[in-house]
C-alpha positions in Angstrom: -5.4 34.6 2.4 -3.3 33.8 -0.3 -2.1 30.7 -1.3 -0.3 30.2 2.9 -3.8 30.7 3.7 -5.4 27.8 1.0 -2.3 25.5 2.4 -3.2 26.5 6.1 -7.0 25.6 5.3 -6.1 22.6 3.3 -3.9 20.6 6.2 -6.4 21.7 9.1 -8.8 20.3 6.8 -6.8 17.0 6.4 -5.8 17.0 10.1 -9.7 17.4 11.3 -11.3 15.1 9.0 -8.7 12.8 7.0 -9.7 14.5 4.0 -7.1 15.6 1.4 -8.2 18.9 -0.2 -7.0 17.5 -3.1 -9.8 14.5 -3.7 -7.1 12.4 -1.4 -8.6 9.9 1.5 -5.5 9.6 3.9 -5.9 6.6 6.3 -4.6 8.0 9.8 -2.3 6.8 11.8 -3.1 6.5 15.6 -1.4 5.0 18.4 -4.1 2.4 18.6 -4.5 2.0 14.5 -8.5 2.5 14.9 -8.9 3.2 11.5 -7.1 0.3 10.3 -8.2 -3.6 10.7 -5.0 -5.8 10.8 -3.8 -9.6 10.9 -0.5 -9.7 12.8 1.2 -7.6 15.3 0.8 -4.5 13.5 2.1 -1.2 15.4 2.1 3.4 14.9 5.6 4.2 15.1 5.9 7.8 14.6 3.5 8.2 11.2 4.1 4.7 10.3 2.2 1.6 10.7 4.8 -1.3 11.6 4.7 -5.1 11.9 7.2 -7.5 12.2 6.4 -10.8 10.5 7.7 -14.1 9.8 4.8 -15.7 7.8 2.5 -13.2 6.7 0.5 -10.0 8.0 -1.9 -7.6 6.3 -3.8 -3.8 7.6 -6.7 -3.0 5.7 -8.2 0.5 6.2 -11.6 0.2 8.0 -13.5 2.5 5.5 -15.2 2.0 2.3 -13.8 -0.3 -1.0 -12.5 1.9 -3.8 -14.5 1.2 -6.6 -13.7 1.2 -10.5 -11.4 4.0 -10.8 -9.1 4.8 -8.3 -5.4 5.6 -7.1 -4.0 3.9 -4.3 0.0 5.2 -3.0 2.0 4.7 -0.1 5.8 5.1 0.9 6.9 1.6 2.4 10.3 0.3 3.7 11.8 -3.2 3.8 14.0 -4.6 6.3 13.9 -8.3 5.2 13.9 -11.2 7.4 14.9 -13.5 5.1 15.7 -13.5 1.5 11.4 -13.8 1.0 11.1 -10.7 2.9 8.5 -8.3 1.0 6.4 -5.5 1.8 3.9 -3.8 -0.7 0.1 -2.5 -1.5 -2.2 -5.2 -1.4 -5.8 -4.9 -4.0 -8.4 -6.8 -4.7 -8.6 -8.7 -1.7 -11.5 -10.8 -1.7 -11.7 -11.5 2.0 -10.9 -15.9 1.4 -7.3 -15.6 0.7 -6.5 -14.4 -2.4 -5.5 -11.0 -3.3 -2.9 -9.3 -6.0 0.4 -7.2 -4.2 2.7 -5.1 -5.6 5.7 -4.3 -4.2 9.6 -5.1 -3.2 11.6 -7.8 -2.3 14.6 -8.3 -1.1 17.7 -7.7 -3.4 15.9 -4.7 -4.8 13.6 -6.3 -6.5 9.9 -5.3 -7.4 7.3 -7.1 -7.9 3.6 -7.9 -9.2 2.7 -11.0 -6.4 -0.9 -12.9 -6.9 -1.1 -14.9 -3.7 -3.7 -17.8 -3.6 -3.2 -18.9 0.2 -0.1 -20.7 0.6 0.9 -20.1 -2.7 2.5 -17.0 -4.4 2.9 -16.5 -8.2 5.8 -13.8 -8.7 6.3 -11.1 -11.6 9.4 -9.0 -11.4 8.3 -5.8 -12.9 11.9 -3.9 -12.1 14.5 -3.0 -9.6 15.4 -0.6 -7.3 18.6 0.2 -5.6 17.7 -2.3 -2.4 20.7 -0.9 -0.2 20.3 0.6 3.4 17.0 1.7 5.0 15.3 3.4 2.0 11.7 5.2 1.8 10.5 3.6 -1.9 7.3 5.3 -2.9 4.3 2.9 -4.6 1.4 3.3 -6.7 -1.5 1.6 -8.1 -3.7 2.9 -10.9 -7.0 1.5 -11.7 -9.0 2.9 -14.8 -11.9 0.3 -15.2 -10.2 -3.2 -15.7 -6.7 -1.5 -16.3 -4.2 -1.4 -13.3 -1.0 0.7 -14.1 2.0 0.4 -11.4 4.4 2.9 -10.5 7.5 2.8 -8.0 9.5 5.9 -7.2 6.7 7.9 -10.0 8.0 5.6 -12.6 5.4 3.6 -14.7 7.1 0.3 -13.8 4.2 -2.3 -14.9 0.1 -2.9 -16.6 -1.9 -5.6 -16.9 -5.7 -5.9 -17.5 -8.0 -7.7 -14.9 -11.0 -8.7 -14.5 -13.8 -7.5 -12.7 -13.4 -9.7 -10.1 -10.2 -9.9 -9.8 -10.0 -6.2 -8.7 -13.4 -6.7 -6.1 -12.1 -6.3 -2.4 -10.1 -3.7 -0.6 -6.8 -2.2 -0.5 -4.0 -2.1 1.9 -0.6 -3.1 3.1 0.7 -6.8 3.0 4.6 -8.0 4.7 6.2 -11.4 4.7 9.0 -12.2 6.0 10.0 -8.8 7.2 10.0 -6.0 9.4 7.7 -3.9 6.8 7.1 0.1 7.2 4.1 2.2 4.9 3.3 5.5 5.3 1.3 8.0 4.0 -1.4 5.3 2.9 -3.5 7.5 0.4 -6.5 6.6 -1.5 -8.2 8.7 -4.5 -11.4 8.1 -6.4 
């Protein structure tokens, strides 16, 4: 069926199975959020998951953890509740209170953060136009122990990790904000 026939087939495959024909696994957003494990009061809002959180909240796909080489992408939107407002993608979440988070902070900063229980170490990687109600595309690309960070398709940082630091779940993370996340997908 030509290009349109292939596009239609890929769309049907994605809708029925959650599998993207290009190798991406999209995490579905349903009213019950049955494909997500959440802390906090996350809810489905149209095609996004959303939470309003004074402290911290996370959401993780219920599927398997990614392996040694993968890419995670999502669109995020930040509506801060305080100067600490932050929303992003978490990775290497060990389930014991240590995680790394790549995302956007109030005031237009793009940061890589290490969260250890209640302590956060912040590294500013770049800035963006943080004015208005704007969606930002974020991506984390893991190749063995080397990680690249992208915001709006631009490389904004790179870092090497130990295998133990990368072992864990990927998901969404919100701190002191109304955070929205859509088009969450994993390839690898």
